[in-house]
C-alpha distance (Angstrom), angle and dihedral (degrees) to the residues before:
residue distance angle dihedral
A1 . . .
N2 3.82 . .
R3 3.78 90.9 .
R4 3.90 91.2 53.6
E5 3.87 89.7 52.2
T6 3.83 92.3 58.6
Q7 3.72 102.3 35.9
M8 3.81 133.6 66.3
K9 3.84 135.9 -178.9
A10 3.74 121.9 -109.1
A11 3.78 136.5 171.0
L12 3.78 98.5 -113.9
L13 3.79 121.9 -161.8
R14 3.77 105.0 -150.9
A15 3.83 96.1 174.2
P16 3.77 135.7 -20.7
Q17 3.86 110.2 -49.2
T18 3.84 90.9 2.5
L19 3.68 108.7 108.7
T20 3.81 122.8 159.2
V21 3.81 138.7 172.0
A22 3.70 104.4 -113.1
E23 3.82 140.2 178.6
M24 3.85 110.7 -118.3
A25 3.75 135.1 172.9
E26 3.85 110.3 -84.2
A27 3.80 114.7 -104.2
A28 3.86 114.9 -105.4
P29 3.71 121.6 -159.4
A30 3.79 118.3 -108.5
P31 3.83 120.4 -156.3
G32 3.83 108.4 -62.3
D33 3.73 92.5 15.2
V34 3.80 136.2 102.7
V35 3.86 130.1 -157.0
V36 3.85 112.8 -129.8
R37 3.76 122.6 -154.9
V38 3.74 101.0 -140.8
S39 3.84 115.9 -129.7
A40 3.81 100.3 167.6
A41 3.85 133.7 11.7
G42 3.80 128.5 -174.4
L43 3.84 124.3 -138.7
C44 3.78 113.0 -131.3
G45 3.80 135.2 -170.8
T46 3.79 87.0 -109.9
D47 3.85 88.7 59.3
Y48 3.81 89.5 51.6
R49 3.78 91.2 50.5
I50 3.77 91.4 48.3
W51 3.80 90.0 49.6
T52 3.86 93.3 50.7
G53 3.73 91.9 46.1
E54 3.79 96.4 -116.5
R55 3.82 87.9 117.8
P56 3.79 105.2 45.4
V57 3.85 119.6 -143.0
Q58 3.74 133.1 173.1
Y59 3.78 108.7 -88.7
P60 2.92 137.3 -98.4
R61 3.84 94.4 42.5
V62 3.81 136.1 164.3
M63 3.83 104.4 -143.9
G64 3.76 126.9 -156.4
H65 3.79 126.5 107.3
E66 3.89 99.7 170.1
F67 3.76 105.4 72.8
V68 3.74 146.9 128.6
G69 3.73 134.5 -165.7
A70 3.84 146.9 132.1
I71 3.72 124.5 -72.5
A72 3.76 109.6 -103.3
A73 3.86 98.3 -179.9
V74 3.70 138.7 7.1
G75 3.77 126.2 -144.8
A76 3.81 129.8 -137.1
G77 3.74 115.2 -72.7
V78 3.84 96.2 22.7
S79 3.65 116.6 133.6
G80 3.88 131.8 176.4
L81 3.83 92.5 31.3
S82 3.86 126.8 84.6
S83 3.77 137.9 -179.7
G84 3.76 110.3 -79.4
D85 3.88 95.6 29.5
R86 3.79 111.4 134.9
V87 3.71 113.0 -131.0
V88 3.74 145.2 175.8
V89 3.83 114.1 -141.4
E90 3.80 126.5 -131.1
P91 3.78 101.4 -141.4
N92 3.75 102.8 -154.6
Y93 3.69 123.8 64.0
S94 3.78 137.7 168.9
C95 3.83 133.4 -141.5
G96 3.93 92.1 -108.8
R97 3.82 91.7 -146.4
C98 3.78 109.7 72.4
P99 3.81 120.1 94.0
L100 3.86 91.4 -102.6
C101 3.82 90.8 54.7
V102 3.78 93.0 44.8
E103 3.81 92.0 52.9
G104 3.81 90.1 52.9
N105 3.93 98.0 -100.3
R106 3.78 95.4 118.7
N107 3.90 88.9 151.0
L108 3.85 89.0 62.3
C109 3.86 94.3 51.5
L110 3.86 110.8 135.5
S111 3.79 88.8 -147.7
R112 3.75 96.4 51.1
V113 3.73 115.2 145.4
A114 3.84 127.1 -149.5
I115 3.77 115.8 -156.1
G116 3.83 113.2 -129.8
I117 3.82 88.9 21.1
D118 3.82 109.1 51.1
V119 3.78 95.7 16.6
D120 3.80 130.8 21.0
G121 3.74 115.1 -73.5
G122 3.84 146.5 -165.7
F123 3.79 103.6 -57.6
A124 3.79 85.5 95.5
E125 3.83 137.8 74.9
L126 3.69 92.8 -107.6
V127 3.76 133.7 18.6
R128 3.86 133.6 -174.6
V129 3.77 115.8 -134.1
P130 3.78 137.6 164.8
A131 3.79 109.5 -90.5
R132 3.76 90.9 -131.4
C133 3.85 86.5 66.4
C134 3.75 94.5 60.4
W135 3.74 123.7 93.9
P136 3.78 123.8 -173.4
I137 3.80 119.1 -113.2
P138 3.78 115.0 -136.1
R139 3.87 113.5 -116.3
A140 3.82 91.7 -117.0
V141 3.85 91.6 58.8
S142 3.77 116.6 82.5
D143 3.83 122.3 -140.1
L144 3.81 90.8 -112.4
D145 3.82 89.6 54.3
A146 3.88 93.9 44.6
V147 3.87 92.7 50.5
V148 3.86 87.1 75.0
T149 3.86 91.5 60.7
E150 3.77 94.5 96.8
P151 3.85 97.4 48.7
L152 3.82 88.4 42.8
A153 3.80 91.3 53.5
V154 3.91 88.9 52.0
V155 3.81 90.7 52.8
V156 3.85 94.2 44.6
R157 3.78 90.8 53.7
A158 3.80 92.1 46.1
V159 3.79 93.1 50.7
A160 3.86 91.4 45.7
R161 3.85 89.1 52.1
A162 3.87 89.8 53.8
T163 3.81 86.6 54.2
P164 3.86 95.1 -148.4
R165 3.83 119.2 -165.6
A166 3.76 129.4 -149.9
G167 3.78 111.8 -86.1
E168 3.93 94.2 25.9
S169 3.77 122.6 120.7
A170 3.70 121.9 -124.1
A171 3.79 134.6 -169.6
V172 3.85 123.4 -142.3
V173 3.76 112.1 -168.5
G174 3.80 109.8 -154.0
A175 3.79 131.9 22.5
G176 3.76 98.9 -135.7
R177 3.82 121.6 120.7
L178 3.82 94.4 -70.9
G179 3.83 93.6 43.6
L180 3.82 91.2 51.8
L181 3.75 91.5 46.4
A182 3.88 89.8 50.8
L183 3.74 88.3 51.8
Q184 3.74 91.2 55.8
V185 3.82 96.3 44.0
L186 3.85 90.6 48.1
């Protein structure tokens, strides 16, 4: 029983195309972090490219940047989030201290971290993430619906950058998940 309390299962990528379910130490929250018990995770083209080795990562790595779950533990200094809160996780975060972050360009931070790419991600029972990356899920939204939040955010940003106007035509190439979301946003 004690072993079970300190271990969790995760899909661990040990090398390109070498993915195993492994027992790992449970994540524990550091100050400013929470631990999320993952309930749903999306599979992205980025995950596939990491799996094939086309996009190199440091091995071993737990992939998965599109995920939702309930907060299992809260680290010191975290406010506004409690154990049991359902959240969707924003997978990219900046340092918040460099000149680029301070001037409001967090997306250009040279120390930016991508969950599931630079650090272990959501293809695990539990994952530690900065509390500032967690966004509450409304009760009326299911976990399976909420897991599309990250790809939807990517599409909303892309459409906004295109600055479409009412009455204009648009072409969406591809009818995968992102293409279908783009059609809906447009």
